[in-house]
C-alpha positions in Angstrom: 127.9 110.7 138.3 130.9 110.7 135.9 129.7 107.4 134.3 126.3 108.7 133.6 127.1 110.8 130.5 129.1 107.8 129.1 126.1 105.6 129.5 123.7 108.1 128.0 125.8 108.8 124.9 125.2 105.5 123.2 121.5 106.0 123.8 121.5 109.4 122.2 123.4 108.0 119.2 121.0 105.1 118.9 118.0 107.5 119.1 119.5 109.7 116.4 120.1 106.7 114.1 116.6 105.2 114.6 115.0 108.6 113.9 116.2 108.4 110.3 114.3 105.2 109.6 110.9 105.8 108.0 108.0 105.6 110.5 105.2 103.2 109.4 101.6 104.2 109.9 99.4 102.0 112.1 97.5 100.9 109.0 100.8 99.8 107.4 101.9 98.0 110.5 98.6 96.2 110.6 98.9 94.8 107.1 102.7 94.4 106.9 102.3 90.6 107.3 100.5 90.5 103.9 103.6 92.1 102.2 106.0 89.7 104.1 103.9 86.7 103.2 103.7 87.7 99.6 107.5 88.1 99.3 108.1 84.8 101.1 105.5 83.1 98.7 103.3 81.8 101.4 100.4 84.2 101.3 98.3 81.7 99.3 99.0 78.9 101.8 98.0 81.2 104.7 94.8 82.2 103.0 94.0 78.6 102.1 94.5 77.6 105.7 92.2 80.4 106.8 89.6 79.3 104.3 89.8 75.7 105.4 89.4 76.7 109.1 87.1 79.7 108.5 84.6 78.6 111.2 87.3 79.3 113.9 88.0 82.9 112.8 85.0 84.3 110.8 81.2 84.4 110.9 79.1 82.6 108.3 78.5 85.9 106.4 82.2 86.6 105.9 83.8 86.4 102.4 86.3 83.7 103.4 83.5 81.6 104.9 81.7 81.5 101.6 82.0 78.1 100.0 82.6 79.6 96.6 84.3 83.0 97.1 86.7 81.7 99.8 88.5 79.0 97.7 88.5 81.3 94.7 90.3 84.0 96.6 92.9 81.5 97.8 93.4 80.2 94.3 93.8 83.7 92.9 96.8 84.3 95.2 98.8 81.4 93.7 99.8 83.5 90.7 101.2 86.5 92.7 103.0 84.2 95.1 104.8 82.6 92.2 106.5 85.8 91.2 109.9 87.0 92.4 109.9 90.3 94.3 113.4 91.7 94.4 112.6 95.1 95.7 109.6 97.1 96.8 108.5 100.5 95.5 109.5 103.2 97.9 109.2 106.9 98.1 112.7 107.6 97.1 112.8 105.1 94.2 110.2 105.6 91.5 111.0 102.1 90.2 113.5 99.5 91.2 115.6 96.8 89.6 114.0 95.0 86.6 113.4 91.2 86.8 115.7 88.6 85.4 113.3 87.9 82.5 113.3 91.6 81.6 117.1 91.7 81.6 117.2 88.7 79.3 114.7 90.3 77.0 116.7 93.5 76.9 119.8 91.6 76.1 118.1 89.8 73.2 116.8 93.1 71.8 120.2 94.7 71.9 121.7 91.7 70.0 119.3 91.9 67.1 121.3 94.4 65.0 124.4 92.1 65.1 122.6 89.0 63.8 122.2 88.3 60.1 118.9 86.7 59.0 118.8 83.8 56.6 118.4 84.8 52.9 115.5 82.3 52.6 113.4 84.3 55.0 111.4 87.2 53.6 111.5 90.5 55.4 108.6 91.2 57.8 106.8 94.2 59.1 107.1 96.1 55.8 110.9 96.4 56.0 112.9 95.9 52.8 116.5 95.0 53.3 119.1 96.8 51.3 122.8 96.1 50.8 125.3 98.9 51.3 123.0 101.9 50.9 120.5 100.5 53.4 122.8 99.6 56.2 122.2 102.9 57.9 118.5 102.7 57.7 118.5 99.2 59.1 120.6 100.2 62.1 118.3 103.1 62.7 115.3 100.9 62.6 117.0 98.4 65.0 117.7 101.1 67.5 114.2 102.5 67.3 112.8 99.0 67.7 114.9 98.3 70.8 113.8 101.6 72.3 110.2 100.9 71.6 110.2 97.4 73.1 112.1 98.7 76.2 109.4 101.3 76.6 106.9 98.5 77.1 108.5 97.6 80.4 108.0 99.3 83.7 110.3 102.3 83.9 110.9 105.6 85.6 108.6 107.5 83.2 105.5 105.3 82.9 103.6 102.7 84.9 102.6 99.5 83.3 99.0 99.1 84.2 98.0 96.1 82.1 99.6 93.7 79.7 98.3 90.8 77.7 100.0 88.4 75.2 98.7 87.1 71.9 96.1 89.8 71.3 95.0 89.4 67.6 94.9 92.5 65.4 93.8 92.4 61.8 95.5 95.2 59.8 93.2 94.8 56.8 90.1 92.8 55.9 91.9 90.6 53.5 94.9 90.0 55.7 95.3 87.4 58.5 95.2 88.6 62.1 98.6 89.1 63.7 99.2 88.1 67.4 100.9 90.7 69.5 101.4 92.2 73.0 98.8 94.7 74.2 99.8 97.0 77.1 98.4 100.0 78.9 100.8 102.6 80.3 100.2 105.6 82.6 102.5 108.6 82.5 102.2 111.8 84.6 99.5 113.3 82.3 98.2 110.7 80.0 97.3 107.0 79.3 98.9 105.2 76.3 97.7 102.0 74.7 100.3 100.1 72.8 100.2 96.9 70.6 103.4 95.2 69.5 103.7 92.2 67.1 105.2 89.1 68.6 108.0 89.2 66.1 109.2 92.5 67.4 108.7 91.4 71.0 110.8 88.2 70.3 113.5 90.3 68.7 113.1 88.8 65.2 112.9 90.9 62.0 112.1 88.1 59.6 109.0 85.8 59.3 109.2 82.3 60.5 107.9 80.1 57.6 
């Protein structure tokens, strides 16, 4: 009888520790294999196997049994499976760590103000370079440009809903169309559509002739 409390104490501690872990809903448990397969980059292979052997698992009217839609669905999953998922979005983290490409991009943006452009290049984006008197305005522009480009990424304030590269915009009828990055962002109370020239996205202030 004296040994019983000692044996029950670890069980109580274990129960209190496990009670802190989030409880998954039956629906989430049912589909957790999809999330795991996506992180492990094998979801496309699993779906492709199911499509190849659909007669064993599905009826003829099923989507995966369709000779056109089934292979298309499997091929569409190749892109998401090629991405790196470092962390997942949780209830206590509005957004998690940025990707390596985003960190490199931010590093390039922050290094723009310290780099001197070649004198043979003409200024772009309507910016006129000045000597001593214009140094403050140039630094101010570089800072605002960095903040703007960083706002195009996923962050704690807005969701990036859509993004597309090389979207052509023609400022005037007599000017050539300029390629840029088009993105759609969702905040708490509004939607914002942004377009940024490729020069600004690449962190260059001068035209490449």
